[in-house]
Biotite code that builds the C-alpha atoms (Angstrom):
import biotite.structure as struc

atoms = struc.array([
    struc.Atom([0.018, 0.087, -0.209], chain_id="A", res_id=1, res_name="MET", atom_name="CA", element="C"),
    struc.Atom([1.498, 3.336, -0.896], chain_id="A", res_id=2, res_name="PRO", atom_name="CA", element="C"),
    struc.Atom([2.255, 5.868, 1.579], chain_id="A", res_id=3, res_name="VAL", atom_name="CA", element="C"),
    struc.Atom([-0.161, 8.621, -0.060], chain_id="A", res_id=4, res_name="VAL", atom_name="CA", element="C"),
    struc.Atom([-2.865, 5.839, 0.041], chain_id="A", res_id=5, res_name="VAL", atom_name="CA", element="C"),
    struc.Atom([-2.337, 4.712, 3.451], chain_id="A", res_id=6, res_name="SER", atom_name="CA", element="C"),
    struc.Atom([-2.507, 8.558, 4.601], chain_id="A", res_id=7, res_name="LEU", atom_name="CA", element="C"),
    struc.Atom([-5.590, 9.445, 2.627], chain_id="A", res_id=8, res_name="ALA", atom_name="CA", element="C"),
    struc.Atom([-7.351, 6.521, 3.827], chain_id="A", res_id=9, res_name="SER", atom_name="CA", element="C"),
    struc.Atom([-6.965, 8.007, 7.362], chain_id="A", res_id=10, res_name="GLY", atom_name="CA", element="C"),
    struc.Atom([-8.591, 11.175, 6.022], chain_id="A", res_id=11, res_name="LEU", atom_name="CA", element="C"),
    struc.Atom([-11.336, 9.427, 4.687], chain_id="A", res_id=12, res_name="LEU", atom_name="CA", element="C"),
    struc.Atom([-11.727, 7.406, 7.862], chain_id="A", res_id=13, res_name="LEU", atom_name="CA", element="C"),
    struc.Atom([-12.144, 10.744, 9.773], chain_id="A", res_id=14, res_name="GLY", atom_name="CA", element="C"),
    struc.Atom([-14.756, 12.281, 7.112], chain_id="A", res_id=15, res_name="LEU", atom_name="CA", element="C"),
    struc.Atom([-17.017, 9.273, 7.077], chain_id="A", res_id=16, res_name="VAL", atom_name="CA", element="C"),
    struc.Atom([-18.771, 9.848, 10.629], chain_id="A", res_id=17, res_name="GLY", atom_name="CA", element="C"),
    struc.Atom([-19.200, 13.546, 10.627], chain_id="A", res_id=18, res_name="PRO", atom_name="CA", element="C"),
    struc.Atom([-20.783, 13.487, 6.880], chain_id="A", res_id=19, res_name="VAL", atom_name="CA", element="C"),
    struc.Atom([-22.968, 10.771, 7.899], chain_id="A", res_id=20, res_name="ALA", atom_name="CA", element="C"),
    struc.Atom([-24.324, 12.350, 10.717], chain_id="A", res_id=21, res_name="GLY", atom_name="CA", element="C"),
    struc.Atom([-25.620, 15.622, 8.188], chain_id="A", res_id=22, res_name="LYS", atom_name="CA", element="C"),
    struc.Atom([-28.601, 13.009, 7.452], chain_id="A", res_id=23, res_name="TRP", atom_name="CA", element="C"),
    struc.Atom([-31.116, 11.545, 9.651], chain_id="A", res_id=24, res_name="ASP", atom_name="CA", element="C"),
    struc.Atom([-32.090, 8.545, 7.758], chain_id="A", res_id=25, res_name="ASN", atom_name="CA", element="C"),
    struc.Atom([-31.231, 5.077, 9.133], chain_id="A", res_id=26, res_name="PRO", atom_name="CA", element="C"),
    struc.Atom([-28.381, 4.188, 7.046], chain_id="A", res_id=27, res_name="PHE", atom_name="CA", element="C"),
    struc.Atom([-26.584, 7.358, 7.622], chain_id="A", res_id=28, res_name="CYS", atom_name="CA", element="C"),
    struc.Atom([-27.292, 6.959, 11.356], chain_id="A", res_id=29, res_name="VAL", atom_name="CA", element="C"),
    struc.Atom([-25.718, 3.505, 11.704], chain_id="A", res_id=30, res_name="ALA", atom_name="CA", element="C"),
    struc.Atom([-22.687, 4.562, 9.410], chain_id="A", res_id=31, res_name="ALA", atom_name="CA", element="C"),
    struc.Atom([-22.400, 7.651, 11.814], chain_id="A", res_id=32, res_name="GLY", atom_name="CA", element="C"),
    struc.Atom([-22.722, 5.071, 15.083], chain_id="A", res_id=33, res_name="ILE", atom_name="CA", element="C"),
    struc.Atom([-20.113, 2.746, 13.533], chain_id="A", res_id=34, res_name="VAL", atom_name="CA", element="C"),
    struc.Atom([-17.693, 5.306, 12.259], chain_id="A", res_id=35, res_name="PHE", atom_name="CA", element="C"),
    struc.Atom([-17.552, 7.389, 15.383], chain_id="A", res_id=36, res_name="SER", atom_name="CA", element="C"),
    struc.Atom([-16.833, 4.124, 17.413], chain_id="A", res_id=37, res_name="SER", atom_name="CA", element="C"),
    struc.Atom([-13.223, 2.113, 18.223], chain_id="A", res_id=38, res_name="GLY", atom_name="CA", element="C"),
    struc.Atom([-12.952, -0.932, 15.908], chain_id="A", res_id=39, res_name="TRP", atom_name="CA", element="C"),
    struc.Atom([-13.093, 0.655, 12.463], chain_id="A", res_id=40, res_name="PRO", atom_name="CA", element="C"),
    struc.Atom([-10.118, 2.854, 13.437], chain_id="A", res_id=41, res_name="TRP", atom_name="CA", element="C"),
    struc.Atom([-8.672, -0.044, 14.960], chain_id="A", res_id=42, res_name="ALA", atom_name="CA", element="C"),
    struc.Atom([-9.118, -1.910, 11.694], chain_id="A", res_id=43, res_name="CYS", atom_name="CA", element="C"),
    struc.Atom([-7.720, 0.716, 9.811], chain_id="A", res_id=44, res_name="TYR", atom_name="CA", element="C"),
    struc.Atom([-4.364, 0.656, 11.850], chain_id="A", res_id=45, res_name="ALA", atom_name="CA", element="C"),
    struc.Atom([-4.147, -3.015, 11.383], chain_id="A", res_id=46, res_name="PHE", atom_name="CA", element="C"),
    struc.Atom([-4.921, -2.962, 7.657], chain_id="A", res_id=47, res_name="MET", atom_name="CA", element="C"),
    struc.Atom([-2.327, -0.294, 7.033], chain_id="A", res_id=48, res_name="VAL", atom_name="CA", element="C"),
    struc.Atom([0.255, -2.532, 9.156], chain_id="A", res_id=49, res_name="GLY", atom_name="CA", element="C"),
    struc.Atom([-0.803, -5.592, 7.175], chain_id="A", res_id=50, res_name="HIS", atom_name="CA", element="C"),
    struc.Atom([0.048, -4.072, 3.931], chain_id="A", res_id=51, res_name="PHE", atom_name="CA", element="C"),
    struc.Atom([3.255, -2.934, 4.688], chain_id="A", res_id=52, res_name="ARG", atom_name="CA", element="C"),
    struc.Atom([6.268, -5.128, 4.725], chain_id="A", res_id=53, res_name="ARG", atom_name="CA", element="C"),
    struc.Atom([8.527, -3.038, 7.052], chain_id="A", res_id=54, res_name="SER", atom_name="CA", element="C"),
    struc.Atom([7.264, -3.051, 10.676], chain_id="A", res_id=55, res_name="LYS", atom_name="CA", element="C"),
    struc.Atom([8.709, 0.408, 11.197], chain_id="A", res_id=56, res_name="ILE", atom_name="CA", element="C"),
    struc.Atom([6.775, 1.674, 8.394], chain_id="A", res_id=57, res_name="GLU", atom_name="CA", element="C"),
    struc.Atom([3.793, -0.129, 9.702], chain_id="A", res_id=58, res_name="SER", atom_name="CA", element="C"),
    struc.Atom([3.799, 1.230, 13.011], chain_id="A", res_id=59, res_name="ALA", atom_name="CA", element="C"),
    struc.Atom([4.570, 4.678, 11.833], chain_id="A", res_id=60, res_name="LEU", atom_name="CA", element="C"),
    struc.Atom([1.924, 5.081, 9.185], chain_id="A", res_id=61, res_name="LEU", atom_name="CA", element="C"),
    struc.Atom([-0.647, 3.587, 11.264], chain_id="A", res_id=62, res_name="ALA", atom_name="CA", element="C"),
    struc.Atom([0.009, 6.009, 13.783], chain_id="A", res_id=63, res_name="SER", atom_name="CA", element="C"),
    struc.Atom([0.060, 9.117, 11.354], chain_id="A", res_id=64, res_name="LEU", atom_name="CA", element="C"),
    struc.Atom([-2.997, 8.031, 9.586], chain_id="A", res_id=65, res_name="GLY", atom_name="CA", element="C"),
    struc.Atom([-5.196, 7.619, 12.636], chain_id="A", res_id=66, res_name="LEU", atom_name="CA", element="C"),
    struc.Atom([-3.610, 11.078, 13.960], chain_id="A", res_id=67, res_name="ALA", atom_name="CA", element="C"),
    struc.Atom([-5.043, 12.611, 10.658], chain_id="A", res_id=68, res_name="ILE", atom_name="CA", element="C"),
    struc.Atom([-8.357, 10.699, 10.908], chain_id="A", res_id=69, res_name="GLY", atom_name="CA", element="C"),
    struc.Atom([-8.738, 12.242, 14.200], chain_id="A", res_id=70, res_name="VAL", atom_name="CA", element="C"),
    struc.Atom([-8.004, 15.804, 13.261], chain_id="A", res_id=71, res_name="VAL", atom_name="CA", element="C"),
    struc.Atom([-10.049, 15.530, 10.137], chain_id="A", res_id=72, res_name="THR", atom_name="CA", element="C"),
    struc.Atom([-13.331, 13.946, 12.395], chain_id="A", res_id=73, res_name="TYR", atom_name="CA", element="C"),
    struc.Atom([-13.290, 16.715, 14.706], chain_id="A", res_id=74, res_name="TYR", atom_name="CA", element="C"),
    struc.Atom([-12.702, 19.441, 12.611], chain_id="A", res_id=75, res_name="LEU", atom_name="CA", element="C"),
    struc.Atom([-15.617, 18.555, 10.435], chain_id="A", res_id=76, res_name="PHE", atom_name="CA", element="C"),
    struc.Atom([-17.841, 17.662, 13.169], chain_id="A", res_id=77, res_name="LYS", atom_name="CA", element="C"),
    struc.Atom([-17.600, 21.252, 14.531], chain_id="A", res_id=78, res_name="ASP", atom_name="CA", element="C"),
    struc.Atom([-18.278, 22.328, 11.191], chain_id="A", res_id=79, res_name="MET", atom_name="CA", element="C"),
    struc.Atom([-21.573, 20.374, 11.182], chain_id="A", res_id=80, res_name="ASN", atom_name="CA", element="C"),
    struc.Atom([-22.450, 20.363, 15.020], chain_id="A", res_id=81, res_name="PRO", atom_name="CA", element="C"),
    struc.Atom([-26.047, 19.025, 14.333], chain_id="A", res_id=82, res_name="THR", atom_name="CA", element="C"),
    struc.Atom([-26.264, 15.314, 15.062], chain_id="A", res_id=83, res_name="ILE", atom_name="CA", element="C"),
    struc.Atom([-29.348, 13.485, 14.261], chain_id="A", res_id=84, res_name="PRO", atom_name="CA", element="C"),
    struc.Atom([-31.543, 12.177, 17.111], chain_id="A", res_id=85, res_name="ALA", atom_name="CA", element="C"),
    struc.Atom([-30.249, 8.818, 18.589], chain_id="A", res_id=86, res_name="GLY", atom_name="CA", element="C"),
    struc.Atom([-26.576, 9.293, 17.894], chain_id="A", res_id=87, res_name="MET", atom_name="CA", element="C"),
    struc.Atom([-25.446, 12.202, 20.222], chain_id="A", res_id=88, res_name="GLN", atom_name="CA", element="C"),
    struc.Atom([-25.121, 9.676, 23.422], chain_id="A", res_id=89, res_name="GLU", atom_name="CA", element="C"),
    struc.Atom([-23.769, 6.976, 20.980], chain_id="A", res_id=90, res_name="ALA", atom_name="CA", element="C"),
    struc.Atom([-20.652, 9.459, 19.937], chain_id="A", res_id=91, res_name="THR", atom_name="CA", element="C"),
    struc.Atom([-19.966, 11.303, 22.748], chain_id="A", res_id=92, res_name="SER", atom_name="CA", element="C"),
    struc.Atom([-17.573, 10.676, 25.608], chain_id="A", res_id=93, res_name="ILE", atom_name="CA", element="C"),
    struc.Atom([-19.041, 9.998, 29.003], chain_id="A", res_id=94, res_name="PRO", atom_name="CA", element="C"),
    struc.Atom([-19.969, 12.535, 31.523], chain_id="A", res_id=95, res_name="ALA", atom_name="CA", element="C"),
    struc.Atom([-16.806, 13.198, 33.719], chain_id="A", res_id=96, res_name="GLY", atom_name="CA", element="C"),
    struc.Atom([-14.283, 11.659, 31.002], chain_id="A", res_id=97, res_name="MET", atom_name="CA", element="C"),
    struc.Atom([-13.724, 14.303, 29.009], chain_id="A", res_id=98, res_name="GLU", atom_name="CA", element="C"),
    struc.Atom([-11.001, 16.870, 30.647], chain_id="A", res_id=99, res_name="PRO", atom_name="CA", element="C"),
    struc.Atom([-11.539, 19.625, 27.756], chain_id="A", res_id=100, res_name="ASP", atom_name="CA", element="C"),
    struc.Atom([-14.898, 19.805, 25.719], chain_id="A", res_id=101, res_name="THR", atom_name="CA", element="C"),
    struc.Atom([-13.439, 22.094, 23.189], chain_id="A", res_id=102, res_name="SER", atom_name="CA", element="C"),
    struc.Atom([-12.714, 20.781, 19.724], chain_id="A", res_id=103, res_name="GLY", atom_name="CA", element="C"),
    struc.Atom([-9.247, 21.626, 20.136], chain_id="A", res_id=104, res_name="GLN", atom_name="CA", element="C"),
    struc.Atom([-9.045, 19.710, 23.523], chain_id="A", res_id=105, res_name="GLY", atom_name="CA", element="C"),
    struc.Atom([-10.593, 16.615, 21.755], chain_id="A", res_id=106, res_name="LYS", atom_name="CA", element="C"),
    struc.Atom([-8.144, 16.884, 18.631], chain_id="A", res_id=107, res_name="ILE", atom_name="CA", element="C"),
    struc.Atom([-5.165, 16.934, 21.467], chain_id="A", res_id=108, res_name="LEU", atom_name="CA", element="C"),
    struc.Atom([-6.555, 14.097, 23.495], chain_id="A", res_id=109, res_name="LEU", atom_name="CA", element="C"),
    struc.Atom([-7.749, 11.885, 20.945], chain_id="A", res_id=110, res_name="TRP", atom_name="CA", element="C"),
    struc.Atom([-4.708, 12.481, 18.441], chain_id="A", res_id=111, res_name="GLY", atom_name="CA", element="C"),
    struc.Atom([-2.354, 11.959, 21.426], chain_id="A", res_id=112, res_name="ALA", atom_name="CA", element="C"),
    struc.Atom([-4.000, 8.293, 22.098], chain_id="A", res_id=113, res_name="ALA", atom_name="CA", element="C"),
    struc.Atom([-4.309, 7.728, 18.322], chain_id="A", res_id=114, res_name="ALA", atom_name="CA", element="C"),
    struc.Atom([-0.695, 8.217, 17.986], chain_id="A", res_id=115, res_name="PHE", atom_name="CA", element="C"),
    struc.Atom([0.306, 6.234, 20.770], chain_id="A", res_id=116, res_name="VAL", atom_name="CA", element="C"),
    struc.Atom([-2.251, 3.151, 20.228], chain_id="A", res_id=117, res_name="PHE", atom_name="CA", element="C"),
    struc.Atom([-1.711, 3.210, 16.490], chain_id="A", res_id=118, res_name="GLY", atom_name="CA", element="C"),
    struc.Atom([1.579, 1.937, 16.354], chain_id="A", res_id=119, res_name="ALA", atom_name="CA", element="C"),
    struc.Atom([1.020, -1.272, 18.473], chain_id="A", res_id=120, res_name="PRO", atom_name="CA", element="C"),
    struc.Atom([-1.905, -2.165, 16.336], chain_id="A", res_id=121, res_name="VAL", atom_name="CA", element="C"),
    struc.Atom([0.008, -1.395, 12.987], chain_id="A", res_id=122, res_name="GLY", atom_name="CA", element="C"),
    struc.Atom([2.672, -3.917, 14.236], chain_id="A", res_id=123, res_name="LEU", atom_name="CA", element="C"),
    struc.Atom([-0.080, -6.481, 14.878], chain_id="A", res_id=124, res_name="MET", atom_name="CA", element="C"),
    struc.Atom([-1.180, -6.146, 11.361], chain_id="A", res_id=125, res_name="GLY", atom_name="CA", element="C"),
    struc.Atom([2.126, -6.570, 10.460], chain_id="A", res_id=126, res_name="ASN", atom_name="CA", element="C"),
    struc.Atom([2.835, -9.737, 12.034], chain_id="A", res_id=127, res_name="VAL", atom_name="CA", element="C"),
    struc.Atom([-0.493, -10.750, 10.951], chain_id="A", res_id=128, res_name="ALA", atom_name="CA", element="C"),
    struc.Atom([0.675, -11.699, 7.873], chain_id="A", res_id=129, res_name="ARG", atom_name="CA", element="C"),
    struc.Atom([2.520, -14.636, 9.218], chain_id="A", res_id=130, res_name="ASN", atom_name="CA", element="C"),
    struc.Atom([0.789, -17.758, 8.120], chain_id="A", res_id=131, res_name="PRO", atom_name="CA", element="C"),
    struc.Atom([-0.166, -20.576, 10.632], chain_id="A", res_id=132, res_name="GLY", atom_name="CA", element="C"),
    struc.Atom([-1.560, -20.231, 14.133], chain_id="A", res_id=133, res_name="ILE", atom_name="CA", element="C"),
    struc.Atom([0.823, -17.737, 15.135], chain_id="A", res_id=134, res_name="GLY", atom_name="CA", element="C"),
    struc.Atom([-0.412, -15.206, 12.514], chain_id="A", res_id=135, res_name="GLY", atom_name="CA", element="C"),
    struc.Atom([-4.170, -16.477, 13.235], chain_id="A", res_id=136, res_name="LEU", atom_name="CA", element="C"),
    struc.Atom([-3.921, -14.928, 16.981], chain_id="A", res_id=137, res_name="LEU", atom_name="CA", element="C"),
    struc.Atom([-3.250, -11.393, 15.546], chain_id="A", res_id=138, res_name="PHE", atom_name="CA", element="C"),
    struc.Atom([-5.644, -11.628, 12.541], chain_id="A", res_id=139, res_name="ARG", atom_name="CA", element="C"),
    struc.Atom([-8.495, -12.181, 15.181], chain_id="A", res_id=140, res_name="LEU", atom_name="CA", element="C"),
    struc.Atom([-7.620, -8.764, 16.886], chain_id="A", res_id=141, res_name="VAL", atom_name="CA", element="C"),
    struc.Atom([-10.140, -6.872, 14.848], chain_id="A", res_id=142, res_name="VAL", atom_name="CA", element="C"),
    struc.Atom([-13.237, -9.035, 14.904], chain_id="A", res_id=143, res_name="PRO", atom_name="CA", element="C"),
    struc.Atom([-12.674, -9.521, 18.738], chain_id="A", res_id=144, res_name="LEU", atom_name="CA", element="C"),
    struc.Atom([-12.063, -5.889, 19.248], chain_id="A", res_id=145, res_name="THR", atom_name="CA", element="C"),
    struc.Atom([-15.412, -5.263, 17.304], chain_id="A", res_id=146, res_name="ALA", atom_name="CA", element="C"),
    struc.Atom([-17.207, -8.074, 18.917], chain_id="A", res_id=147, res_name="PHE", atom_name="CA", element="C"),
    struc.Atom([-16.652, -6.769, 22.495], chain_id="A", res_id=148, res_name="PHE", atom_name="CA", element="C"),
    struc.Atom([-17.127, -3.192, 21.929], chain_id="A", res_id=149, res_name="GLU", atom_name="CA", element="C"),
    struc.Atom([-20.301, -4.274, 20.158], chain_id="A", res_id=150, res_name="ALA", atom_name="CA", element="C"),
    struc.Atom([-21.282, -6.245, 23.649], chain_id="A", res_id=151, res_name="THR", atom_name="CA", element="C"),
    struc.Atom([-20.222, -3.672, 25.652], chain_id="A", res_id=152, res_name="GLN", atom_name="CA", element="C"),
    struc.Atom([-22.375, -1.017, 23.873], chain_id="A", res_id=153, res_name="ARG", atom_name="CA", element="C"),
    struc.Atom([-25.442, -3.293, 23.892], chain_id="A", res_id=154, res_name="LEU", atom_name="CA", element="C"),
    struc.Atom([-25.244, -3.871, 27.623], chain_id="A", res_id=155, res_name="SER", atom_name="CA", element="C"),
    struc.Atom([-24.734, -0.316, 28.642], chain_id="A", res_id=156, res_name="VAL", atom_name="CA", element="C"),
    struc.Atom([-26.304, 1.929, 25.971], chain_id="A", res_id=157, res_name="GLU", atom_name="CA", element="C"),
    struc.Atom([-28.943, -0.355, 24.245], chain_id="A", res_id=158, res_name="ALA", atom_name="CA", element="C"),
    struc.Atom([-31.914, 0.772, 26.615], chain_id="A", res_id=159, res_name="ASP", atom_name="CA", element="C"),
    struc.Atom([-31.389, 4.658, 26.401], chain_id="A", res_id=160, res_name="SER", atom_name="CA", element="C"),
    struc.Atom([-30.686, 4.696, 22.477], chain_id="A", res_id=161, res_name="GLU", atom_name="CA", element="C"),
    struc.Atom([-32.953, 3.777, 19.664], chain_id="A", res_id=162, res_name="GLY", atom_name="CA", element="C"),
    struc.Atom([-33.861, 0.719, 17.651], chain_id="A", res_id=163, res_name="ALA", atom_name="CA", element="C"),
    struc.Atom([-30.983, 1.739, 15.049], chain_id="A", res_id=164, res_name="VAL", atom_name="CA", element="C"),
    struc.Atom([-28.513, 1.917, 17.502], chain_id="A", res_id=165, res_name="PHE", atom_name="CA", element="C"),
    struc.Atom([-29.313, -1.781, 19.067], chain_id="A", res_id=166, res_name="ALA", atom_name="CA", element="C"),
    struc.Atom([-29.650, -3.025, 15.032], chain_id="A", res_id=167, res_name="LEU", atom_name="CA", element="C"),
    struc.Atom([-26.499, -1.621, 14.278], chain_id="A", res_id=168, res_name="THR", atom_name="CA", element="C"),
    struc.Atom([-24.591, -3.083, 17.009], chain_id="A", res_id=169, res_name="TRP", atom_name="CA", element="C"),
    struc.Atom([-26.355, -6.602, 17.023], chain_id="A", res_id=170, res_name="ASN", atom_name="CA", element="C"),
    struc.Atom([-25.450, -6.740, 13.176], chain_id="A", res_id=171, res_name="VAL", atom_name="CA", element="C"),
    struc.Atom([-21.624, -5.730, 14.072], chain_id="A", res_id=172, res_name="THR", atom_name="CA", element="C"),
    struc.Atom([-21.411, -8.323, 16.436], chain_id="A", res_id=173, res_name="ARG", atom_name="CA", element="C"),
    struc.Atom([-22.654, -10.945, 14.172], chain_id="A", res_id=174, res_name="MET", atom_name="CA", element="C"),
    struc.Atom([-20.604, -9.796, 11.406], chain_id="A", res_id=175, res_name="ALA", atom_name="CA", element="C"),
    struc.Atom([-17.422, -10.181, 13.944], chain_id="A", res_id=176, res_name="ALA", atom_name="CA", element="C"),
    struc.Atom([-18.069, -13.753, 14.586], chain_id="A", res_id=177, res_name="CYS", atom_name="CA", element="C"),
    struc.Atom([-18.435, -14.326, 11.050], chain_id="A", res_id=178, res_name="VAL", atom_name="CA", element="C"),
    struc.Atom([-15.395, -13.000, 10.232], chain_id="A", res_id=179, res_name="ALA", atom_name="CA", element="C"),
    struc.Atom([-13.499, -14.611, 13.304], chain_id="A", res_id=180, res_name="ALA", atom_name="CA", element="C"),
    struc.Atom([-15.052, -18.294, 11.867], chain_id="A", res_id=181, res_name="VAL", atom_name="CA", element="C"),
    struc.Atom([-13.988, -17.480, 8.514], chain_id="A", res_id=182, res_name="ALA", atom_name="CA", element="C"),
    struc.Atom([-10.633, -16.701, 9.472], chain_id="A", res_id=183, res_name="LEU", atom_name="CA", element="C"),
    struc.Atom([-9.892, -19.747, 11.593], chain_id="A", res_id=184, res_name="ILE", atom_name="CA", element="C"),
    struc.Atom([-11.324, -21.660, 8.608], chain_id="A", res_id=185, res_name="GLY", atom_name="CA", element="C"),
    struc.Atom([-9.066, -20.125, 6.321], chain_id="A", res_id=186, res_name="HIS", atom_name="CA", element="C"),
    struc.Atom([-6.068, -20.819, 8.606], chain_id="A", res_id=187, res_name="THR", atom_name="CA", element="C"),
    struc.Atom([-6.889, -24.523, 8.832], chain_id="A", res_id=188, res_name="VAL", atom_name="CA", element="C"),
    struc.Atom([-7.629, -24.883, 5.381], chain_id="A", res_id=189, res_name="TRP", atom_name="CA", element="C"),
    struc.Atom([-4.220, -23.339, 4.216], chain_id="A", res_id=190, res_name="SER", atom_name="CA", element="C"),
    struc.Atom([-2.526, -25.489, 7.012], chain_id="A", res_id=191, res_name="TRP", atom_name="CA", element="C"),
    struc.Atom([-4.073, -28.765, 5.807], chain_id="A", res_id=192, res_name="ARG", atom_name="CA", element="C"),
    struc.Atom([-3.205, -27.832, 1.863], chain_id="A", res_id=193, res_name="ALA", atom_name="CA", element="C"),
    struc.Atom([0.574, -27.151, 2.970], chain_id="A", res_id=194, res_name="ARG", atom_name="CA", element="C"),
    struc.Atom([0.919, -30.454, 4.852], chain_id="A", res_id=195, res_name="ARG", atom_name="CA", element="C"),
    struc.Atom([-0.700, -32.357, 1.845], chain_id="A", res_id=196, res_name="ASP", atom_name="CA", element="C"),
    struc.Atom([1.970, -30.512, -0.787], chain_id="A", res_id=197, res_name="ARG", atom_name="CA", element="C"),
    struc.Atom([4.567, -31.510, 1.874], chain_id="A", res_id=198, res_name="ALA", atom_name="CA", element="C"),
    struc.Atom([3.305, -35.353, 1.634], chain_id="A", res_id=199, res_name="GLU", atom_name="CA", element="C"),
    struc.Atom([3.011, -35.466, -1.832], chain_id="A", res_id=200, res_name="ALA", atom_name="CA", element="C"),
    struc.Atom([6.593, -35.949, -3.261], chain_id="A", res_id=201, res_name="PRO", atom_name="CA", element="C"),
    struc.Atom([7.188, -38.418, -0.586], chain_id="A", res_id=202, res_name="ALA", atom_name="CA", element="C"),
    struc.Atom([4.386, -40.356, -1.635], chain_id="A", res_id=203, res_name="ASP", atom_name="CA", element="C"),
    struc.Atom([5.279, -39.704, -5.569], chain_id="A", res_id=204, res_name="ALA", atom_name="CA", element="C"),
    struc.Atom([8.763, -41.175, -4.562], chain_id="A", res_id=205, res_name="ALA", atom_name="CA", element="C"),
    struc.Atom([7.609, -44.437, -2.758], chain_id="A", res_id=206, res_name="ALA", atom_name="CA", element="C"),
    struc.Atom([8.291, -47.583, -5.105], chain_id="A", res_id=207, res_name="PRO", atom_name="CA", element="C"),
    struc.Atom([5.205, -49.252, -6.856], chain_id="A", res_id=208, res_name="VAL", atom_name="CA", element="C"),
    struc.Atom([4.565, -52.618, -5.857], chain_id="A", res_id=209, res_name="ARG", atom_name="CA", element="C"),
    struc.Atom([4.284, -54.856, -8.628], chain_id="A", res_id=210, res_name="ARG", atom_name="CA", element="C"),
    struc.Atom([1.857, -57.563, -8.869], chain_id="A", res_id=211, res_name="LEU", atom_name="CA", element="C"),
])
């Protein structure tokens, strides 16, 4: 993945949430809920690392791209402060957790957090390139993150939000389970295919018994 594409994807990631928040139809509300949550940002950092060969580049580009996304997100959110009903609580920080409620304070806080946490997630994406069980543990990071965030959101906020909120996170949790099963199945299939290829020459070299 070229550097420009990685950074442009971070900028696009930051745009989706605020732009979707300008409309109140269910699809835009759901998109705003998803892209204002944590797991798509973790997925972005992971994929940046996954498509870079260098571990150093994986860490640096993931951090920088996330920081660009955070700045873009809050700049455009402040330009379009109107948020459709049902999204305000889903995308806000719980009371007492935000040290500075200004846009600049949020950019500094979450920009620094993105830069710090982006590096290890990007590095995990790079390590996930390794085939086999070792790489599988890292490939499951994003589905597990999405599953646990969805479960937490449903248990804490579902009663006070709306039907779209509950449906969005239930679909997210189901998709995370499907993705995890698919990754596990692909790893097992690849392992068996490699084992069969390794055993094939030995079978071909075995002497043929004549009747």
